[in-house]
Structures are given as structure tokens and as C-alpha cells.
C-alpha positions in Angstrom: 30.5 47.1 60.9 27.0 46.4 62.2 25.1 44.6 59.6 20.8 45.5 59.9 18.4 42.4 60.4 17.2 43.9 57.0 20.3 43.2 55.1 20.5 40.0 56.7 16.9 39.1 55.9 17.3 40.3 52.4 20.5 38.1 51.9 18.9 35.1 53.2 15.8 35.8 51.0 18.5 36.3 47.9 20.2 33.0 49.1 16.7 31.0 49.1 16.0 32.7 45.7 19.2 31.0 44.3 18.5 28.0 45.9 15.0 27.5 44.3 16.3 28.4 41.2 19.2 26.1 41.0 16.8 23.3 42.0 14.4 24.6 39.3 17.0 24.9 36.8 18.3 21.1 37.7 15.1 19.8 37.7 13.9 21.2 34.8 16.9 19.7 32.7 16.6 16.3 34.2 13.2 16.5 33.1 14.0 17.1 30.0 16.4 14.3 29.8 14.9 11.5 31.3 12.5 9.2 29.8 8.9 10.1 30.5 7.0 6.8 28.3 7.6 3.9 30.6 4.7 2.0 29.6 4.5 2.3 26.1 3.4 2.5 23.1 0.8 4.6 24.4 -1.8 6.5 22.0 -2.4 10.2 22.1 -4.5 12.3 19.5 -4.4 15.9 19.2 -8.0 17.1 18.0 -8.7 20.5 15.9 -8.4 23.2 18.5 -6.6 21.6 21.4 -4.8 24.0 23.5 -1.4 23.2 25.0 -3.0 22.9 28.7 -5.1 20.1 27.0 -2.8 18.4 25.5 -0.6 18.1 28.7 -3.6 16.8 30.0 -4.1 14.4 27.8 -0.4 13.4 28.4 -0.8 13.2 31.9 -4.4 11.2 31.8 -2.6 8.7 29.8 0.1 8.3 32.3 2.8 9.7 31.1 5.1 11.0 33.4 5.7 14.5 32.4 6.0 17.8 34.8 3.3 19.5 33.3 4.9 22.8 34.1 7.8 22.0 32.6 6.5 20.6 29.4 4.5 24.1 29.1 7.4 25.7 29.7 9.7 23.7 27.2 6.8 24.5 24.7 6.5 28.1 25.2 10.7 28.2 25.1 10.5 26.4 22.0 7.9 28.6 20.4 6.1 25.3 19.9 3.1 26.0 21.8 0.9 27.0 18.9 2.4 24.8 16.5 1.1 21.3 17.8 0.0 19.2 14.6 -3.5 17.5 14.9 -3.2 13.8 14.8 -2.8 10.6 16.3 0.1 9.8 17.8 2.0 6.4 19.2 4.2 7.2 21.8 6.7 4.7 22.5 8.6 3.5 25.6 11.8 6.1 26.2 10.6 8.9 24.6 11.8 12.0 26.5 9.4 15.1 26.8 11.3 16.9 24.2 11.0 14.3 21.9 7.4 13.8 22.4 7.1 17.6 21.7 9.1 17.1 18.5 7.0 14.5 17.0 3.8 16.8 17.8 5.3 20.1 16.0 6.7 17.9 13.1 3.4 16.0 12.8 4.7 12.4 13.0 1.5 10.6 13.3 0.5 7.1 13.7 0.8 5.4 10.6 -1.7 2.6 9.6 -0.7 0.1 6.5 -3.0 -1.6 4.0 -1.2 -4.4 2.0 -2.6 -5.1 -1.5 -0.6 -8.1 -2.9 0.0 -8.4 -6.7 -2.8 -10.6 -8.5 -5.5 -9.5 -6.4 -8.8 -9.1 -8.0 -10.4 -5.4 -7.8 -13.3 -6.9 -5.6 -10.7 -7.8 -3.0 -9.1 -4.6 -3.2 -12.1 -2.7 -2.7 -13.0 -5.4 0.1 -9.8 -4.6 2.1 -10.5 -0.6 1.5 -14.2 -0.9 3.1 -12.6 -3.0 6.3 -9.3 -0.8 6.3 -9.0 0.1 10.3 -9.2 4.0 11.0 -9.7 4.9 7.6 -12.5 7.4 7.0 -15.4 5.7 4.5 -17.1 8.1 2.6 -17.8 6.2 -0.7 -18.7 2.4 -1.9 -15.6 1.5 -3.7 -17.8 -0.9 -6.0 -20.0 1.8 -7.1 -19.4 3.2 -10.1 -20.7 6.6 -9.9 -18.3 6.5 -6.6 -15.3 5.8 -8.5 -15.7 9.0 -10.5 -14.7 10.9 -7.3 -11.8 8.7 -7.9 -10.6 8.6 -11.1 -12.4 11.7 -12.5 -14.2 9.4 -15.3 -16.5 6.9 -15.9 -15.1 3.2 -15.1 -17.3 0.4 -15.9 -14.6 -2.0 -14.9 -12.1 -1.0 -12.4 -10.4 -3.8 -12.6 -6.4 -3.8 -13.0 -6.6 0.1 -12.6 -5.1 0.0 -9.0 -1.5 -0.4 -8.3 -1.3 -3.3 -5.7 1.5 -1.9 -2.9 1.6 -1.5 0.8 -0.3 2.1 1.4 0.5 3.7 4.6 -2.1 6.3 6.3 -3.1 7.9 9.4 -6.3 7.8 11.1 -9.2 9.8 9.3 -7.7 9.7 6.0 -10.5 9.1 3.2 -11.0 5.8 1.4 -11.0 8.2 -1.8 -7.5 9.4 -0.5 -6.1 6.0 -0.2 -8.1 4.8 -3.7 -6.7 7.9 -5.6 -3.1 7.1 -5.1 -3.5 3.4 -6.0 -5.1 4.7 -9.0 -2.6 7.7 -10.1 0.4 5.3 -9.2 -1.0 2.6 -11.4 -1.5 5.1 -14.2 2.1 6.8 -13.4 3.7 3.6 -13.7 1.9 2.1 -16.8 2.4 5.6 -18.7 6.2 5.5 -17.9 6.7 1.5 -19.0 4.7 2.5 -22.2 6.9 5.6 -23.2 10.0 3.1 -22.8 8.1 0.0 -24.0 9.9 -2.2 -27.0 9.0 -2.1 -30.5 7.0 -4.1 -32.3 4.4 -5.2 -30.1 0.9 -6.4 -30.8 -0.7 -3.5 -28.3 -2.5 -0.4 -29.5 -3.1 1.4 -26.0 -1.4 1.0 -23.0 -4.7 -0.3 -21.3 -4.0 -3.7 -23.5 -0.6 -3.7 -22.1 -2.0 -3.7 -18.9 -4.7 -6.4 -19.9 -2.1 -8.9 -20.8 0.0 -7.6 -17.7 -2.6 -9.0 -15.7 -2.6 -12.2 -17.3 0.8 -13.0 -17.0 0.5 -11.9 -13.2 -2.0 -14.6 -12.8 0.0 -17.3 -14.4 3.1 -17.2 -12.5 4.7 -16.2 -9.1 8.5 -16.8 -10.2 10.1 -13.4 -11.3 12.2 -14.9 -14.4 9.1 -16.6 -15.8 7.4 -13.0 -16.3 9.0 -11.8 -19.6 8.8 -15.8 -20.9 5.5 -16.1 -20.3 4.6 -12.6 -21.8 6.7 -13.4 -24.8 4.7 -16.6 -25.3 1.4 -14.8 -25.3 2.7 -11.8 -27.3 3.7 -14.1 -30.1 0.5 -15.9 -30.0 -1.1 -12.3 -30.3 0.7 -11.7 -33.6 -0.2 -15.3 -35.0 -3.6 -14.7 -34.4 -3.7 -17.9 -32.0 -5.8 -18.0 -28.9 -4.1 -17.3 -25.5 -5.5 -20.3 -24.2 -4.9 -19.1 -20.5 -7.2 -20.4 -17.3 -6.9 -17.6 -15.4 -9.3 -15.5 -18.0 -11.4 -18.4 -18.1 -11.8 -18.5 -14.0 -12.3 -14.6 -14.2 -15.1 -15.0 -16.7 -17.0 -17.3 -14.3 -17.1 -15.3 -11.5 -18.8 -16.6 -8.3 -19.2 -19.9 -10.5 -15.6 -21.0 -9.9 -15.5 -23.4 -7.5 -11.9 -24.5 -7.6 -11.9 -26.6 -11.0 -12.1 -26.0 -14.6 -14.0 -28.5 -16.4 -14.7 -29.2 -19.9 -17.8 -27.4 -20.7 -16.5 -24.2 -19.1 -13.6 -24.2 -21.4 -16.2 -24.4 -24.6 -18.9 -21.9 -23.0 -18.3 -18.7 -25.0 -17.8 -15.5 -22.8 -15.9 -12.6 -23.3 -13.1 -14.0 -21.0 -12.9 -17.6 -22.6 -9.7 -17.2 -24.4 -10.2 -20.9 -25.4 -12.9 -20.0 -27.6 -12.1 -16.0 -28.8 -8.6 -14.9 -30.1 -7.3 -11.7 -28.9 -7.4 -10.0 -25.3 -10.2 -10.4 -22.9 -12.1 -6.9 -22.8 -10.6 -6.0 -19.1 -7.7 -7.0 -17.0 -8.1 -9.8 -15.0 -6.4 -8.5 -11.8 -4.1 -6.0 -10.1 -0.8 -6.6 -12.2 2.5 -5.7 -10.6 5.5 -3.7 -11.7 7.3 -6.8 -12.8 4.3 -8.1 -14.7 3.7 -4.6 -16.7 7.4 -4.9 -17.6 7.2 -8.2 -18.8 4.1 -7.4 -21.1 6.4 -4.5 -22.6 9.3 -5.7 -22.7 8.9 -9.6 -23.8 11.6 -12.3 -24.4 12.9 -12.9 -27.4 12.9 -16.6 -27.6 10.3 -18.6 -29.9 8.3 -20.3 -27.2 4.6 -20.5 -27.7 3.5 -23.2 -25.1 3.6 -23.6 -21.6 3.2 -26.1 -18.8 3.2 -26.1 -15.2 5.5 -28.6 -13.6 3.4 -28.7 -10.1 6.1 -26.5 -8.2 5.4 -23.1 -9.3 7.6 -23.1 -12.3 6.6 -24.2 -16.0 8.4 -26.0 -19.0 8.2 -23.8 -22.2 8.4 -25.2 -25.8 8.6 -24.0 -29.0 6.6 -26.7 -30.8 3.5 -28.0 -30.2 5.0 -31.8 -30.1 7.7 -30.6 -27.8 4.8 -29.1 -25.5 2.9 -32.1 -25.5 5.7 -34.6 -24.5 6.1 -32.0 -21.8 2.1 -32.3 -20.9 2.8 -36.1 -20.8 5.7 -35.4 -18.2 4.2 -32.8 -15.7 0.5 -33.0 -16.1 -1.1 -36.2 -18.0 -4.5 -35.1 -16.2 -4.7 -31.4 -17.4 -6.9 -30.5 -20.5 -5.9 -29.1 -23.1 -2.7 -27.1 -24.7 -1.3 -23.7 -23.1 
């Protein structure tokens, strides 16, 4: 049987098509499995309105070793071409095209962090917010009027009202959004702890408990001491004794504090001088953490009324003034007053 030239040509074309298709299939699947980020981490930002072609171009411009045709085909095949989320993405070495597309569809954007340590003042917190990288600054966190956008109410002194923690955010997050998270977290934790508080505490409001928690926070960094020191102050409040706590005096001195408390600072009557006044100061003096809040609402049940620093971060506790004076003589003979 004679085979026409047209048939031979058709067979050759079909064979060529099969070869091209096989090559394309192998190349496509190889591209799916091969790492395309070899010089990571690389930051890519998808802006609102960016098309699939524009996103592909950004990847190519960033030296990501994708094959544009295969990347677009993959996006179309997975119905992801119109589901890419805006934001800033950090692509680490070893990622494949599929993994990159997965990040874009899920919106796994690059996260920045801001850590607010327990015991910081609100001023330090506000300064950290104002200087946080990539955060969108829309208000002055030190302006009471601007803080209305955060708290929903007029706040004369925001001290203690924001929870110290590590907060993660993406580029273009507003300062108001981050402040709201810290504010509402503190309110939520304080309310929950207040509802489960111990009986017979000298607090009328959660805010008063927050104030004492801030003092406990500043008095010790030893976790086991939080409820003990809280117990000392609560017993003093119940007995009508002055709290006599240096951190409140320091807070009241503001910028005048230069590292030392002098005698005239202790006798200078201010709203925060707990040596000259009885009861709690008018506001918290720092941002207390969860341990200090719990300690203020669940103090220990000992009979301690005094404590003195040992010089190693811990304290010696005493139930009587006589024992306390002995401890002072032992550990801090040059320290002023009793605590």
C-alpha cells in the first residue's frame, strides 16, 4: 500500500506535536517542583489592582526564577488568577512556584513585630508606636483627643490601659489598629481577672486593681514575688498604712528623676508620693502584665507588711517592723526609710 506524502506529513506533524506536548508537560511539572527562590529572602508587594501579569513581572524583576508562562498557567489552572491578596510578601529560599502562589492566595503577608515589655511607661509605649517600621501613622498617641479614636472615650491619663505584649502587624497597618488591639486586650484581661478575683479586696473598681498591679510590676521582676508583694500592699491598704513604694515617687517626679531619690523627694507631697499619702495613687504608674494583674486580685495570704531588696533582684519579707529593720540593716543599711 502506497502512503501519500500528505499522510506522511500529517504523521510527522502529529509526532512533532506529541514531542512538543511531552516536552511542555515535563517542563511544566518540573517547573512546579523546582525551587525558584534561590537568593531569598526577597520581598514582593502586591498592590491593589495589580493584575496577574503585573505580579508575574514583579517576580521576574526580583530575580525569582519563575517561567512566566508556567506561572500564569498554574494560576489559571488553580483558579487563583483573580484571588491574589494585596500586601507585602517575604519569599524565602527554596520556595516553588506553587508555594509562592499559595502564599499570595492565602494572603500570608510579611509580618513585623513590636514588643512592649511589662513595666514600660505609656510614654515609652507611645514612642515605640510612633517609631514602629512600616506602621501607618495617623494619630499622635500622646494626644488625648487622638486617643478617643482608640478608647472611644476621653482619657486624661492613658497609663496602664494598654497590655504589654508582642504585637505582629503587616505593612500599612495603622497605629490606631495596633493601639486598639493593645487597649482591648488589657480591658478583656482585666475584666476576666476581676470577675474571678479573691474575696475581701480593698478595691472598688477594676481600675484600682490595675493601679496596684502596676506598682507590683515595678517593684519586682521575680515572678514568685508578685503575689507576695501584692499581699503586702493590700494589707497596708486595709490597715490604712501608707504604701511607701519608691516606684510611685519616681513616677510622680517625671523628668526630674535622675536616678536617685533624695530625702526631700520623699517628703514632697505629690499625688504619687505614697510616703506622704495613704491609699493608691490616682492612676497606674506603668503597663502591668498578666502576672501582676493576677497577683493584685489574688494576693498571698501571709502576714507580711514589709519588704526590703536584697540586691540580687529578690526581696526579704517581714511581718513586724523589728524584723524589717533587722533585714534593712543586713541588706541595705544605706537605704532610706522603711518599706
